[in-house]
N, CA, C, O and the ligand as a Tripos MOL2 file, in Angstrom:
@<TRIPOS>MOLECULE
protein
  269   267    68     0     0
PROTEIN
NO_CHARGES

@<TRIPOS>ATOM
      1 N          29.8020   47.0460   64.7340 N.3       1 MET1
      2 CA         29.5850   45.6680   64.2540 C.3       1 MET1
      3 C          29.3030   45.7010   62.7620 C.2       1 MET1
      4 O          28.3540   46.3460   62.3160 O.2       1 MET1
      5 N          30.1300   45.0030   61.9930 N.am      2 LYS2
      6 CA         29.9510   44.9220   60.5420 C.3       2 LYS2
      7 C          29.4700   43.5280   60.1740 C.2       2 LYS2
      8 O          29.9540   42.5220   60.6920 O.2       2 LYS2
      9 N          28.5160   43.4990   59.2780 N.am      3 LEU3
     10 CA         27.9830   42.2210   58.8380 C.3       3 LEU3
     11 C          28.4640   41.9100   57.4300 C.2       3 LEU3
     12 O          28.5560   42.8000   56.5840 O.2       3 LEU3
     13 N          28.7700   40.6460   57.1870 N.am      4 ASP4
     14 CA         28.8820   40.2290   55.7970 C.3       4 ASP4
     15 C          27.5150   39.6720   55.3750 C.2       4 ASP4
     16 O          26.5980   39.5760   56.1910 O.2       4 ASP4
     17 N          27.3940   39.3120   54.1090 N.am      5 CYS5
     18 CA         26.0880   38.9030   53.6010 C.3       5 CYS5
     19 C          25.5830   37.6220   54.2690 C.2       5 CYS5
     20 O          24.3790   37.4340   54.4400 O.2       5 CYS5
     21 N          26.5070   36.7560   54.6380 N.am      6 LYS6
     22 CA         26.0980   35.5120   55.2750 C.3       6 LYS6
     23 C          25.4770   35.7930   56.6420 C.2       6 LYS6
     24 O          24.4170   35.2630   56.9770 O.2       6 LYS6
     25 N          26.1470   36.6300   57.4200 N.am      7 ALA7
     26 CA         25.6170   36.9780   58.7350 C.3       7 ALA7
     27 C          24.3170   37.7610   58.5950 C.2       7 ALA7
     28 O          23.3890   37.5800   59.3830 O.2       7 ALA7
     29 N          24.2560   38.6290   57.5910 N.am      8 ALA8
     30 CA         23.0610   39.4320   57.3960 C.3       8 ALA8
     31 C          21.8660   38.5500   57.0810 C.2       8 ALA8
     32 O          20.7910   38.7490   57.6450 O.2       8 ALA8
     33 N          22.0330   37.5750   56.1840 N.am      9 SER9
     34 CA         20.8860   36.7510   55.8310 C.3       9 SER9
     35 C          20.4550   35.8720   56.9980 C.2       9 SER9
     36 O          19.2790   35.5310   57.1290 O.2       9 SER9
     37 N          21.4090   35.5100   57.8410 N.am     10 ARG10
     38 CA         21.0290   34.7440   59.0300 C.3      10 ARG10
     39 C          20.1800   35.6040   59.9680 C.2      10 ARG10
     40 O          19.1760   35.1440   60.5120 O.2      10 ARG10
     41 N          20.5970   36.8550   60.1480 N.am     11 LEU11
     42 CA         19.8290   37.7560   61.0090 C.3      11 LEU11
     43 C          18.4490   38.0370   60.4180 C.2      11 LEU11
     44 O          17.4660   38.1580   61.1500 O.2      11 LEU11
     45 N          18.3820   38.1370   59.1040 N.am     12 ILE12
     46 CA         17.0900   38.3810   58.4610 C.3      12 ILE12
     47 C          16.1140   37.2600   58.7950 C.2      12 ILE12
     48 O          14.9760   37.5160   59.1880 O.2      12 ILE12
     49 N          16.5680   36.0070   58.6370 N.am     13 SER13
     50 CA         15.6360   34.9140   58.8940 C.3      13 SER13
     51 C          15.3640   34.7460   60.3840 C.2      13 SER13
     52 O          14.2540   34.3740   60.7650 O.2      13 SER13
     53 N          16.3550   35.0140   61.2350 N.am     14 GLU14
     54 CA         16.0960   34.9820   62.6760 C.3      14 GLU14
     55 C          15.0990   36.0420   63.0810 C.2      14 GLU14
     56 O          14.2540   35.8270   63.9510 O.2      14 GLU14
     57 N          15.2110   37.2070   62.4260 N.am     15 GLY15
     58 CA         14.3380   38.3120   62.7770 C.3      15 GLY15
     59 C          12.8710   38.0490   62.4560 C.2      15 GLY15
     60 O          11.9840   38.7050   63.0020 O.2      15 GLY15
     61 N          12.6170   37.0840   61.5650 N.am     16 LEU16
     62 CA         11.2350   36.7510   61.2680 C.3      16 LEU16
     63 C          10.6050   35.9280   62.3780 C.2      16 LEU16
     64 O           9.3880   35.9500   62.5620 O.2      16 LEU16
     65 N          11.4290   35.2070   63.1130 N.am     17 ASP17
     66 CA         10.8990   34.3130   64.1400 C.3      17 ASP17
     67 C          10.9690   34.8970   65.5400 C.2      17 ASP17
     68 O          10.2010   34.5110   66.4210 O.2      17 ASP17
     69 N          11.8770   35.8140   65.7400 N.am     18 ARG18
     70 CA         12.0080   36.4090   67.0720 C.3      18 ARG18
     71 C          12.5630   37.8130   66.9140 C.2      18 ARG18
     72 O          13.0650   38.1700   65.8480 O.2      18 ARG18
     73 N          12.4770   38.6050   67.9610 N.am     19 ASP19
     74 CA         12.9990   39.9550   67.9080 C.3      19 ASP19
     75 C          14.5180   39.9400   68.0380 C.2      19 ASP19
     76 O          15.0640   39.2860   68.9260 O.2      19 ASP19
     77 N          15.1850   40.6490   67.1670 N.am     20 LEU20
     78 CA         16.6300   40.8110   67.2880 C.3      20 LEU20
     79 C          16.9210   41.8570   68.3460 C.2      20 LEU20
     80 O          16.0890   42.7220   68.6200 O.2      20 LEU20
     81 N          18.1180   41.7760   68.9460 N.am     21 ASP21
     82 CA         18.4330   42.8280   69.9030 C.3      21 ASP21
     83 C          18.8770   44.0910   69.1620 C.2      21 ASP21
     84 O          19.0510   44.0830   67.9430 O.2      21 ASP21
     85 N          19.0530   45.1550   69.9080 N.am     22 PHE22
     86 CA         19.2570   46.4600   69.2750 C.3      22 PHE22
     87 C          20.4640   46.4930   68.3540 C.2      22 PHE22
     88 O          20.3790   47.0140   67.2420 O.2      22 PHE22
     89 N          21.6040   45.9360   68.8060 N.am     23 SER23
     90 CA         22.8130   46.0080   67.9860 C.3      23 SER23
     91 C          22.6620   45.1540   66.7250 C.2      23 SER23
     92 O          23.1720   45.5170   65.6650 O.2      23 SER23
     93 N          21.9720   44.0340   66.8360 N.am     24 GLN24
     94 CA         21.7340   43.2000   65.6510 C.3      24 GLN24
     95 C          20.8560   43.9270   64.6430 C.2      24 GLN24
     96 O          21.1360   43.9320   63.4450 O.2      24 GLN24
     97 N          19.7720   44.5500   65.1530 N.am     25 ARG25
     98 CA         18.8770   45.2880   64.2530 C.3      25 ARG25
     99 C          19.6100   46.4210   63.5550 C.2      25 ARG25
    100 O          19.4460   46.6360   62.3540 O.2      25 ARG25
    101 N          20.4230   47.1460   64.3220 N.am     26 THR26
    102 CA         21.1460   48.2770   63.7550 C.3      26 THR26
    103 C          22.1400   47.8160   62.6980 C.2      26 THR26
    104 O          22.2130   48.3940   61.6140 O.2      26 THR26
    105 N          22.8970   46.7830   63.0120 N.am     27 ALA27
    106 CA         23.8790   46.2770   62.0610 C.3      27 ALA27
    107 C          23.1970   45.7780   60.7970 C.2      27 ALA27
    108 O          23.6860   45.9990   59.6890 O.2      27 ALA27
    109 N          22.0740   45.1080   60.9670 N.am     28 LEU28
    110 CA         21.3490   44.5910   59.8120 C.3      28 LEU28
    111 C          20.8030   45.7310   58.9590 C.2      28 LEU28
    112 O          20.8760   45.6930   57.7300 O.2      28 LEU28
    113 N          20.2570   46.7410   59.6250 N.am     29 ARG29
    114 CA         19.7010   47.8600   58.8700 C.3      29 ARG29
    115 C          20.7870   48.5840   58.0600 C.2      29 ARG29
    116 O          20.5720   48.9670   56.9100 O.2      29 ARG29
    117 N          21.9500   48.7590   58.6860 N.am     30 LEU30
    118 CA         23.0650   49.3890   57.9740 C.3      30 LEU30
    119 C          23.4940   48.5450   56.7730 C.2      30 LEU30
    120 O          23.7780   49.0730   55.6980 O.2      30 LEU30
    121 N          23.5360   47.2520   56.9680 N.am     31 HIS31
    122 CA         23.9350   46.3860   55.8600 C.3      31 HIS31
    123 C          22.9210   46.4690   54.7200 C.2      31 HIS31
    124 O          23.2970   46.5180   53.5490 O.2      31 HIS31
    125 N          21.6430   46.4850   55.0680 N.am     32 LEU32
    126 CA         20.6110   46.5270   54.0280 C.3      32 LEU32
    127 C          20.6550   47.8280   53.2410 C.2      32 LEU32
    128 O          20.2590   47.8670   52.0750 O.2      32 LEU32
    129 N          21.1400   48.9040   53.8820 N.am     33 LEU33
    130 CA         21.2500   50.1750   53.1690 C.3      33 LEU33
    131 C          22.2710   50.1120   52.0400 C.2      33 LEU33
    132 O          22.1230   50.7680   51.0090 O.2      33 LEU33
    133 N          23.3040   49.3140   52.2560 N.am     34 ILE34
    134 CA         24.3850   49.2930   51.2700 C.3      34 ILE34
    135 C          24.3620   48.0460   50.3950 C.2      34 ILE34
    136 O          25.1290   47.9590   49.4360 O.2      34 ILE34
    137 N          23.5060   47.0870   50.6980 N.am     35 CYS35
    138 CA         23.5510   45.8130   49.9800 C.3      35 CYS35
    139 C          22.1900   45.4980   49.3670 C.2      35 CYS35
    140 O          21.2540   45.1210   50.0730 O.2      35 CYS35
    141 N          22.0890   45.6550   48.0480 N.am     36 THR36
    142 CA         20.8060   45.3820   47.3950 C.3      36 THR36
    143 C          20.4760   43.8960   47.3940 C.2      36 THR36
    144 O          19.3040   43.5200   47.4190 O.2      36 THR36
    145 N          21.5060   43.0490   47.3660 N.am     37 THR37
    146 CA         21.2500   41.6070   47.3770 C.3      37 THR37
    147 C          20.4770   41.2040   48.6240 C.2      37 THR37
    148 O          19.4660   40.5070   48.5450 O.2      37 THR37
    149 N          20.9650   41.6510   49.7750 N.am     38 CYS38
    150 CA         20.3170   41.2730   51.0240 C.3      38 CYS38
    151 C          18.9630   41.9570   51.1900 C.2      38 CYS38
    152 O          18.0610   41.3920   51.8090 O.2      38 CYS38
    153 N          18.8070   43.1550   50.6510 N.am     39 SER39
    154 CA         17.4940   43.7980   50.6740 C.3      39 SER39
    155 C          16.4770   42.9410   49.9470 C.2      39 SER39
    156 O          15.3390   42.7830   50.3890 O.2      39 SER39
    157 N          16.9100   42.3910   48.8220 N.am     40 ARG40
    158 CA         16.0090   41.5250   48.0550 C.3      40 ARG40
    159 C          15.7020   40.2480   48.8210 C.2      40 ARG40
    160 O          14.5580   39.7920   48.8490 O.2      40 ARG40
    161 N          16.7260   39.6700   49.4450 N.am     41 VAL41
    162 CA         16.5290   38.4690   50.2480 C.3      41 VAL41
    163 C          15.5070   38.7460   51.3460 C.2      41 VAL41
    164 O          14.6090   37.9410   51.5920 O.2      41 VAL41
    165 N          15.6560   39.8900   51.9980 N.am     42 LYS42
    166 CA         14.7570   40.2350   53.0900 C.3      42 LYS42
    167 C          13.3090   40.3450   52.5950 C.2      42 LYS42
    168 O          12.3870   39.8350   53.2310 O.2      42 LYS42
    169 N          13.1250   41.0130   51.4590 N.am     43 ALA43
    170 CA         11.7770   41.1660   50.9210 C.3      43 ALA43
    171 C          11.1590   39.8140   50.5820 C.2      43 ALA43
    172 O           9.9790   39.5740   50.8370 O.2      43 ALA43
    173 N          11.9820   38.9290   50.0000 N.am     44 GLN44
    174 CA         11.4660   37.6150   49.6440 C.3      44 GLN44
    175 C          11.1120   36.7890   50.8680 C.2      44 GLN44
    176 O          10.0580   36.1560   50.9140 O.2      44 GLN44
    177 N          12.0020   36.7970   51.8680 N.am     45 LEU45
    178 CA         11.7400   36.0170   53.0770 C.3      45 LEU45
    179 C          10.5180   36.5380   53.8090 C.2      45 LEU45
    180 O           9.7170   35.7570   54.3220 O.2      45 LEU45
    181 N          10.3740   37.8480   53.8600 N.am     46 ALA46
    182 CA          9.2270   38.4290   54.5510 C.3      46 ALA46
    183 C           7.9420   38.0330   53.8400 C.2      46 ALA46
    184 O           6.9340   37.7420   54.4830 O.2      46 ALA46
    185 N           7.9820   38.0230   52.5170 N.am     47 PHE47
    186 CA          6.8100   37.6360   51.7420 C.3      47 PHE47
    187 C           6.4570   36.1770   52.0000 C.2      47 PHE47
    188 O           5.2960   35.8490   52.2450 O.2      47 PHE47
    189 N           7.4750   35.2900   51.9430 N.am     48 LEU48
    190 CA          7.2410   33.8680   52.1880 C.3      48 LEU48
    191 C           6.7120   33.6380   53.5930 C.2      48 LEU48
    192 O           5.8160   32.8220   53.8090 O.2      48 LEU48
    193 N           7.2810   34.3720   54.5490 N.am     49 HIS49
    194 CA          6.8870   34.2080   55.9400 C.3      49 HIS49
    195 C           5.4210   34.5920   56.1270 C.2      49 HIS49
    196 O           4.6620   33.8980   56.8040 O.2      49 HIS49
    197 N           5.0370   35.7160   55.5090 N.am     50 ARG50
    198 CA          3.6410   36.1410   55.6040 C.3      50 ARG50
    199 C           2.7110   35.1170   54.9640 C.2      50 ARG50
    200 O           1.6760   34.7740   55.5350 O.2      50 ARG50
    201 N           3.0750   34.6300   53.7820 N.am     51 SER51
    202 CA          2.2330   33.6450   53.1110 C.3      51 SER51
    203 C           2.1170   32.3890   53.9540 C.2      51 SER51
    204 O           1.0380   31.8070   54.0620 O.2      51 SER51
    205 N           3.2330   31.9660   54.5560 N.am     52 ALA52
    206 CA          3.2270   30.7450   55.3460 C.3      52 ALA52
    207 C           2.3150   30.8910   56.5500 C.2      52 ALA52
    208 O           1.5540   29.9720   56.8500 O.2      52 ALA52
    209 N           2.3670   32.0160   57.2470 N.am     53 SER53
    210 CA          1.5160   32.1270   58.4290 C.3      53 SER53
    211 C           0.0440   32.2420   58.0420 C.2      53 SER53
    212 O          -0.8380   31.7950   58.7750 O.2      53 SER53
    213 N          -0.2120   32.8470   56.8780 N.am     54 ARG54
    214 CA         -1.6010   32.8970   56.4400 C.3      54 ARG54
    215 C          -2.0870   31.4970   56.0950 C.2      54 ARG54
    216 O          -3.2320   31.1420   56.3730 O.2      54 ARG54
    217 N          -1.2070   30.7020   55.4870 N.am     55 TYR55
    218 CA         -1.5680   29.3530   55.0870 C.3      55 TYR55
    219 C          -1.9190   28.5020   56.3000 C.2      55 TYR55
    220 O          -2.8130   27.6570   56.2370 O.2      55 TYR55
    221 N          -1.2070   28.7280   57.4160 N.am     56 GLN56
    222 CA         -1.4860   27.9650   58.6340 C.3      56 GLN56
    223 C          -2.7320   28.4690   59.3460 C.2      56 GLN56
    224 O          -3.1390   27.9030   60.3610 O.2      56 GLN56
    225 N          -3.3290   29.5060   58.8330 N.am     57 GLY57
    226 CA         -4.5420   30.0250   59.4390 C.3      57 GLY57
    227 C          -4.2730   30.9540   60.5990 C.2      57 GLY57
    228 O          -5.2060   31.3980   61.2680 O.2      57 GLY57
    229 N          -2.9930   31.2580   60.8510 N.am     58 GLY58
    230 CA         -2.6800   32.1540   61.9590 C.3      58 GLY58
    231 C          -3.0010   33.5900   61.5940 C.2      58 GLY58
    232 O          -2.6840   34.0530   60.4980 O.2      58 GLY58
    233 N          -3.6160   34.2680   62.4990 N.am     59 ASP59
    234 CA         -3.8730   35.6830   62.2760 C.3      59 ASP59
    235 C          -3.0880   36.4620   63.3090 C.2      59 ASP59
    236 O          -3.4700   36.5210   64.4780 O.2      59 ASP59
    237 N          -1.9750   37.0670   62.8710 N.am     60 GLU60
    238 CA         -1.0640   37.6800   63.8240 C.3      60 GLU60
    239 C          -1.6840   38.8450   64.5750 C.2      60 GLU60
    240 O          -1.2530   39.1900   65.6750 O.2      60 GLU60
    241 N          -2.6990   39.4470   63.9720 N.am     61 ASP61
    242 CA         -3.3280   40.5850   64.6340 C.3      61 ASP61
    243 C          -4.0770   40.1750   65.9000 C.2      61 ASP61
    244 O          -4.3260   41.0030   66.7770 O.2      61 ASP61
    245 N          -4.4340   38.8960   65.9880 N.am     62 ASP62
    246 CA         -5.1790   38.4370   67.1570 C.3      62 ASP62
    247 C          -4.2830   38.0230   68.3290 C.2      62 ASP62
    248 O          -4.7650   37.7610   69.4300 O.2      62 ASP62
    249 N          -2.9630   37.9700   68.0700 N.am     63 LEU63
    250 CA         -2.0700   37.5740   69.1510 C.3      63 LEU63
    251 C          -1.9200   38.7200   70.1550 C.2      63 LEU63
    252 O          -1.9360   39.8920   69.7780 O.2      63 LEU63
    253 N          -1.7750   38.3720   71.4300 N.am     64 PRO64
    254 CA         -1.5230   39.4330   72.4310 C.3      64 PRO64
    255 C          -0.1550   40.0580   72.1790 C.2      64 PRO64
    256 O           0.7370   39.3910   71.6550 O.2      64 PRO64
    257 N           0.0240   41.3220   72.5430 N.am     65 PRO65
    258 CA          1.3210   41.9770   72.3370 C.3      65 PRO65
    259 C           2.4230   41.2960   73.1460 C.2      65 PRO65
    260 O           2.1760   40.7440   74.2180 O.2      65 PRO65
    261 N           3.6490   41.3470   72.6080 N.am     66 HIS66
    262 CA          4.7650   40.6710   73.2760 C.3      66 HIS66
    263 C           5.2460   41.4130   74.5090 C.2      66 HIS66
    264 O           5.8070   40.8030   75.4200 O.2      66 HIS66
    265 N           5.0350   42.7200   74.5500 N.am     67 HIS67
    266 CA          5.6830   43.4980   75.6030 C.3      67 HIS67
    267 C           4.7580   43.7900   76.7640 C.2      67 HIS67
    268 O           5.1640   44.4380   77.7290 O.2      67 HIS67
    269 ZN         24.5080   41.6440   51.8550 Zn       68 ZN68
@<TRIPOS>BOND
     1     1     2 1
     2     2     3 1
     3     3     4 2
     4     3     5 am
     5     5     6 1
     6     6     7 1
     7     7     8 2
     8     7     9 am
     9     9    10 1
    10    10    11 1
    11    11    12 2
    12    11    13 am
    13    13    14 1
    14    14    15 1
    15    15    16 2
    16    15    17 am
    17    17    18 1
    18    18    19 1
    19    19    20 2
    20    19    21 am
    21    21    22 1
    22    22    23 1
    23    23    24 2
    24    23    25 am
    25    25    26 1
    26    26    27 1
    27    27    28 2
    28    27    29 am
    29    29    30 1
    30    30    31 1
    31    31    32 2
    32    31    33 am
    33    33    34 1
    34    34    35 1
    35    35    36 2
    36    35    37 am
    37    37    38 1
    38    38    39 1
    39    39    40 2
    40    39    41 am
    41    41    42 1
    42    42    43 1
    43    43    44 2
    44    43    45 am
    45    45    46 1
    46    46    47 1
    47    47    48 2
    48    47    49 am
    49    49    50 1
    50    50    51 1
    51    51    52 2
    52    51    53 am
    53    53    54 1
    54    54    55 1
    55    55    56 2
    56    55    57 am
    57    57    58 1
    58    58    59 1
    59    59    60 2
    60    59    61 am
    61    61    62 1
    62    62    63 1
    63    63    64 2
    64    63    65 am
    65    65    66 1
    66    66    67 1
    67    67    68 2
    68    67    69 am
    69    69    70 1
    70    70    71 1
    71    71    72 2
    72    71    73 am
    73    73    74 1
    74    74    75 1
    75    75    76 2
    76    75    77 am
    77    77    78 1
    78    78    79 1
    79    79    80 2
    80    79    81 am
    81    81    82 1
    82    82    83 1
    83    83    84 2
    84    83    85 am
    85    85    86 1
    86    86    87 1
    87    87    88 2
    88    87    89 am
    89    89    90 1
    90    90    91 1
    91    91    92 2
    92    91    93 am
    93    93    94 1
    94    94    95 1
    95    95    96 2
    96    95    97 am
    97    97    98 1
    98    98    99 1
    99    99   100 2
   100    99   101 am
   101   101   102 1
   102   102   103 1
   103   103   104 2
   104   103   105 am
   105   105   106 1
   106   106   107 1
   107   107   108 2
   108   107   109 am
   109   109   110 1
   110   110   111 1
   111   111   112 2
   112   111   113 am
   113   113   114 1
   114   114   115 1
   115   115   116 2
   116   115   117 am
   117   117   118 1
   118   118   119 1
   119   119   120 2
   120   119   121 am
   121   121   122 1
   122   122   123 1
   123   123   124 2
   124   123   125 am
   125   125   126 1
   126   126   127 1
   127   127   128 2
   128   127   129 am
   129   129   130 1
   130   130   131 1
   131   131   132 2
   132   131   133 am
   133   133   134 1
   134   134   135 1
   135   135   136 2
   136   135   137 am
   137   137   138 1
   138   138   139 1
   139   139   140 2
   140   139   141 am
   141   141   142 1
   142   142   143 1
   143   143   144 2
   144   143   145 am
   145   145   146 1
   146   146   147 1
   147   147   148 2
   148   147   149 am
   149   149   150 1
   150   150   151 1
   151   151   152 2
   152   151   153 am
   153   153   154 1
   154   154   155 1
   155   155   156 2
   156   155   157 am
   157   157   158 1
   158   158   159 1
   159   159   160 2
   160   159   161 am
   161   161   162 1
   162   162   163 1
   163   163   164 2
   164   163   165 am
   165   165   166 1
   166   166   167 1
   167   167   168 2
   168   167   169 am
   169   169   170 1
   170   170   171 1
   171   171   172 2
   172   171   173 am
   173   173   174 1
   174   174   175 1
   175   175   176 2
   176   175   177 am
   177   177   178 1
   178   178   179 1
   179   179   180 2
   180   179   181 am
   181   181   182 1
   182   182   183 1
   183   183   184 2
   184   183   185 am
   185   185   186 1
   186   186   187 1
   187   187   188 2
   188   187   189 am
   189   189   190 1
   190   190   191 1
   191   191   192 2
   192   191   193 am
   193   193   194 1
   194   194   195 1
   195   195   196 2
   196   195   197 am
   197   197   198 1
   198   198   199 1
   199   199   200 2
   200   199   201 am
   201   201   202 1
   202   202   203 1
   203   203   204 2
   204   203   205 am
   205   205   206 1
   206   206   207 1
   207   207   208 2
   208   207   209 am
   209   209   210 1
   210   210   211 1
   211   211   212 2
   212   211   213 am
   213   213   214 1
   214   214   215 1
   215   215   216 2
   216   215   217 am
   217   217   218 1
   218   218   219 1
   219   219   220 2
   220   219   221 am
   221   221   222 1
   222   222   223 1
   223   223   224 2
   224   223   225 am
   225   225   226 1
   226   226   227 1
   227   227   228 2
   228   227   229 am
   229   229   230 1
   230   230   231 1
   231   231   232 2
   232   231   233 am
   233   233   234 1
   234   234   235 1
   235   235   236 2
   236   235   237 am
   237   237   238 1
   238   238   239 1
   239   239   240 2
   240   239   241 am
   241   241   242 1
   242   242   243 1
   243   243   244 2
   244   243   245 am
   245   245   246 1
   246   246   247 1
   247   247   248 2
   248   247   249 am
   249   249   250 1
   250   250   251 1
   251   251   252 2
   252   251   253 am
   253   253   254 1
   254   254   255 1
   255   255   256 2
   256   255   257 am
   257   257   258 1
   258   258   259 1
   259   259   260 2
   260   259   261 am
   261   261   262 1
   262   262   263 1
   263   263   264 2
   264   263   265 am
   265   265   266 1
   266   266   267 1
   267   267   268 2
@<TRIPOS>SUBSTRUCTURE
     1 MET1         2 RESIDUE 1 A MET
     2 LYS2         6 RESIDUE 1 A LYS
     3 LEU3        10 RESIDUE 1 A LEU
     4 ASP4        14 RESIDUE 1 A ASP
     5 CYS5        18 RESIDUE 1 A CYS
     6 LYS6        22 RESIDUE 1 A LYS
     7 ALA7        26 RESIDUE 1 A ALA
     8 ALA8        30 RESIDUE 1 A ALA
     9 SER9        34 RESIDUE 1 A SER
    10 ARG10       38 RESIDUE 1 A ARG
    11 LEU11       42 RESIDUE 1 A LEU
    12 ILE12       46 RESIDUE 1 A ILE
    13 SER13       50 RESIDUE 1 A SER
    14 GLU14       54 RESIDUE 1 A GLU
    15 GLY15       58 RESIDUE 1 A GLY
    16 LEU16       62 RESIDUE 1 A LEU
    17 ASP17       66 RESIDUE 1 A ASP
    18 ARG18       70 RESIDUE 1 A ARG
    19 ASP19       74 RESIDUE 1 A ASP
    20 LEU20       78 RESIDUE 1 A LEU
    21 ASP21       82 RESIDUE 1 A ASP
    22 PHE22       86 RESIDUE 1 A PHE
    23 SER23       90 RESIDUE 1 A SER
    24 GLN24       94 RESIDUE 1 A GLN
    25 ARG25       98 RESIDUE 1 A ARG
    26 THR26      102 RESIDUE 1 A THR
    27 ALA27      106 RESIDUE 1 A ALA
    28 LEU28      110 RESIDUE 1 A LEU
    29 ARG29      114 RESIDUE 1 A ARG
    30 LEU30      118 RESIDUE 1 A LEU
    31 HIS31      122 RESIDUE 1 A HIS
    32 LEU32      126 RESIDUE 1 A LEU
    33 LEU33      130 RESIDUE 1 A LEU
    34 ILE34      134 RESIDUE 1 A ILE
    35 CYS35      138 RESIDUE 1 A CYS
    36 THR36      142 RESIDUE 1 A THR
    37 THR37      146 RESIDUE 1 A THR
    38 CYS38      150 RESIDUE 1 A CYS
    39 SER39      154 RESIDUE 1 A SER
    40 ARG40      158 RESIDUE 1 A ARG
    41 VAL41      162 RESIDUE 1 A VAL
    42 LYS42      166 RESIDUE 1 A LYS
    43 ALA43      170 RESIDUE 1 A ALA
    44 GLN44      174 RESIDUE 1 A GLN
    45 LEU45      178 RESIDUE 1 A LEU
    46 ALA46      182 RESIDUE 1 A ALA
    47 PHE47      186 RESIDUE 1 A PHE
    48 LEU48      190 RESIDUE 1 A LEU
    49 HIS49      194 RESIDUE 1 A HIS
    50 ARG50      198 RESIDUE 1 A ARG
    51 SER51      202 RESIDUE 1 A SER
    52 ALA52      206 RESIDUE 1 A ALA
    53 SER53      210 RESIDUE 1 A SER
    54 ARG54      214 RESIDUE 1 A ARG
    55 TYR55      218 RESIDUE 1 A TYR
    56 GLN56      222 RESIDUE 1 A GLN
    57 GLY57      226 RESIDUE 1 A GLY
    58 GLY58      230 RESIDUE 1 A GLY
    59 ASP59      234 RESIDUE 1 A ASP
    60 GLU60      238 RESIDUE 1 A GLU
    61 ASP61      242 RESIDUE 1 A ASP
    62 ASP62      246 RESIDUE 1 A ASP
    63 LEU63      250 RESIDUE 1 A LEU
    64 PRO64      254 RESIDUE 1 A PRO
    65 PRO65      258 RESIDUE 1 A PRO
    66 HIS66      262 RESIDUE 1 A HIS
    67 HIS67      266 RESIDUE 1 A HIS
    68 ZN68       269 GROUP 0 **** ****
């Protein structure tokens, strides 16, 4: 499975809200290895996501494990 940047950025933002399946994670990781643009997008989205959940007062460490 090959990702273009559009598909990669969609997976990046989906991955912040839910777990991606194995093939999606693998394809995304491979894309991030070769694409600095999407690596930067991922870092920015992850930062925004963390700030947003802190702003809402959510403490992710207190949530029960998903599995
Ligand atoms: Zn890309």
